[in-house]
C-alpha positions in Angstrom: -152.4 -65.5 -95.4 -154.1 -62.3 -97.4 -152.8 -60.4 -100.1 -152.6 -56.6 -99.5 -153.6 -53.9 -102.2 -152.6 -51.0 -100.5 -155.4 -47.9 -100.6 -157.8 -48.5 -102.4 -161.6 -47.0 -103.5 -163.1 -51.2 -102.1 -166.3 -50.8 -100.8 -168.7 -53.6 -99.9 -171.9 -53.8 -101.2 -171.6 -50.7 -102.7 -175.5 -49.6 -103.5 -175.7 -48.3 -107.0 -177.7 -44.8 -106.4 -179.7 -43.2 -109.1 -179.7 -39.5 -108.5 -182.1 -36.6 -109.8 -182.5 -33.7 -109.7 -184.4 -30.3 -111.5 -182.4 -28.0 -113.0 -184.0 -24.0 -113.3 -186.0 -24.6 -116.1 -187.4 -28.0 -114.3 -185.6 -30.1 -116.0 -184.7 -33.7 -114.7 -181.6 -35.2 -115.1 -180.2 -38.1 -113.0 -177.2 -39.5 -112.8 -175.1 -43.3 -111.5 -173.3 -42.9 -108.4 -171.9 -45.3 -106.2 -171.0 -42.9 -103.7 -173.4 -42.7 -101.2 -174.8 -43.9 -98.3 -176.6 -43.5 -94.5 -175.1 -40.6 -92.7 -177.6 -40.5 -89.9 -181.1 -41.0 -88.6 -183.0 -40.1 -91.6 -180.1 -38.6 -93.1 -178.2 -39.2 -95.8 -174.2 -38.9 -97.7 -173.0 -38.7 -101.6 -170.5 -37.7 -102.6 -169.9 -36.2 -105.9 -168.0 -34.2 -108.3 -168.9 -30.0 -109.2 -168.5 -31.4 -113.1 -171.8 -33.2 -112.3 -175.1 -31.6 -113.8 -176.7 -33.5 -111.4 -174.7 -31.3 -108.5 -175.0 -27.9 -110.0 -179.2 -29.2 -109.9 -178.6 -29.6 -106.4 -176.8 -26.4 -105.7 -179.6 -24.8 -107.7 -182.6 -26.5 -105.9 -181.5 -27.7 -103.0 -184.0 -30.4 -103.4 -183.3 -34.3 -105.3 -183.8 -37.8 -105.0 -182.0 -41.1 -105.1 -183.5 -44.0 -106.2 -181.9 -47.4 -105.9 -180.6 -49.3 -109.2 -182.6 -52.9 -109.7 -181.8 -55.6 -111.7 -184.6 -55.1 -114.2 -183.3 -51.3 -114.8 -179.4 -52.5 -115.4 -179.0 -51.2 -118.6 -180.6 -48.5 -118.3 -178.8 -47.4 -114.6 -175.9 -47.3 -116.3 -176.5 -45.8 -118.5 -177.4 -42.8 -116.9 -173.8 -43.1 -115.2 -172.0 -43.5 -118.7 -174.0 -40.2 -120.6 -173.4 -36.6 -119.2 -176.8 -34.2 -118.5 -174.1 -31.6 -119.4 -174.4 -33.3 -122.8 -177.2 -35.5 -123.5 -180.3 -32.9 -121.9 -182.5 -35.8 -122.4 -180.5 -37.8 -120.9 -183.2 -39.3 -118.6 -185.9 -40.3 -121.5 -183.1 -41.4 -123.7 -182.8 -44.5 -121.1 -186.1 -44.5 -120.7 -187.3 -43.3 -118.4 -190.4 -41.3 -116.9 -189.9 -39.0 -113.4 -193.4 -37.7 -111.5 -192.7 -34.7 -109.4 -192.1 -35.4 -105.9 -195.0 -34.4 -103.6 -192.7 -33.4 -100.3 -189.3 -32.0 -102.5 -188.6 -30.0 -105.5 -187.4 -33.5 -107.5 -188.1 -36.1 -109.1 -189.5 -39.5 -108.2 -188.1 -41.7 -111.7 -191.2 -43.8 -112.1 -189.6 -47.3 -113.3 -187.1 -47.3 -109.9 -189.3 -49.0 -107.3 -187.8 -47.1 -104.2 -186.8 -44.0 -104.2 -185.1 -41.9 -101.3 -186.9 -38.2 -101.2 -184.2 -35.4 -99.9 -184.4 -31.6 -99.0 -180.3 -30.3 -99.1 -178.6 -29.5 -95.7 -176.0 -28.3 -97.0 -172.5 -29.0 -99.4 -169.7 -30.3 -95.9 -166.0 -28.9 -96.6 -164.8 -32.2 -98.7 -167.8 -31.4 -100.6 -169.7 -33.9 -100.0 -173.9 -34.1 -100.4 -175.6 -34.2 -96.5 -179.5 -34.1 -96.7 -182.5 -34.7 -94.7 -184.3 -37.9 -96.2 -188.0 -35.9 -96.5 -190.2 -39.4 -97.5 -189.4 -42.8 -98.4 -191.7 -43.6 -101.5 -191.5 -47.3 -102.8 -194.0 -49.4 -105.2 -196.7 -51.5 -103.7 -195.1 -54.1 -105.5 -191.8 -54.7 -103.2 -193.5 -55.0 -100.5 -194.2 -58.4 -98.2 -197.0 -59.0 -96.6 -196.5 -56.5 -93.6 -196.6 -53.7 -95.9 -192.5 -53.1 -95.6 -190.0 -52.9 -98.5 -188.8 -56.5 -99.4 -185.0 -56.4 -100.3 -185.6 -60.1 -102.5 -188.6 -58.4 -104.5 -186.3 -55.0 -104.6 -183.8 -56.4 -106.3 -181.4 -54.3 -105.6 -177.8 -54.3 -107.0 -173.4 -53.1 -105.6 -171.7 -52.4 -107.8 -168.3 -53.9 -107.7 -165.1 -51.5 -107.9 -163.1 -54.0 -107.9 -164.0 -55.9 -111.5 -166.0 -52.9 -112.5 -169.3 -55.6 -112.5 -173.2 -55.0 -110.9 -174.0 -57.3 -108.4 -177.7 -58.1 -106.8 -178.9 -58.8 -103.6 -180.5 -62.5 -103.6 -180.6 -64.5 -100.4 -181.2 -64.0 -97.0 -178.9 -65.3 -94.5 -179.4 -64.9 -90.9 -181.8 -62.3 -88.9 -180.0 -58.9 -87.7 -180.2 -58.2 -83.6 -180.9 -62.6 -83.0 -178.4 -64.6 -84.6 -176.1 -63.1 -82.4 -178.3 -64.2 -79.3 -177.3 -68.0 -79.9 -173.5 -67.5 -78.8 -172.5 -67.6 -75.8 
C-alpha cells in the first residue's frame, strides 16, 4: 500500500549548495540553495529567485561558485540560507567563513568548505534557471582518497530533507555503480 501526497517539491537526495558571487564592488555574498544539480556534461543548473542578492551578483559578474555544505559547517551553511544578502552586507563573515578569489572565474571560493565548483554563466533560461559551465572543481586534500580523488565519506556532504526540514549526511557505501547490477542474470 502507498500513501499519495499530491504534487510536492520532494526529492531525495537534495544537495545543500552554497552559491557565492561577487557584487559590482567586489564584495562576496553567498546563499544556501537546495534546488540545483548537473544539467549536462560539465554544466550545472541552479534555481534561484530573482530577489536574491546572489542572483543579482551572478547577473553582474557572469560567474559564481558552488560549494557543498558539509557536516562540519551545518550551522554556518544554514545561516547563509536564513540571512538575506540584501539586508546583511557581511553575511559570509558573520557566518564565520572567509573567501579567496578563484583562479579560474571571477567569483569567491569559501575557504572552509572542502569542495567547490567554479562556474561561468552560460545563460538564464526562460524559467529563470541559471545554467553554467563548470570551469574547475577544487577540493581540499583532506577529503581525497589514496588515488587522489574526492572521497564522499571524507567530504561528508549534507542533503536537505524538504519533507521534514532537516539536514542529513551521506554516511556509507552501499554498492558499486556499474558493477553490482552485472550480478543479475
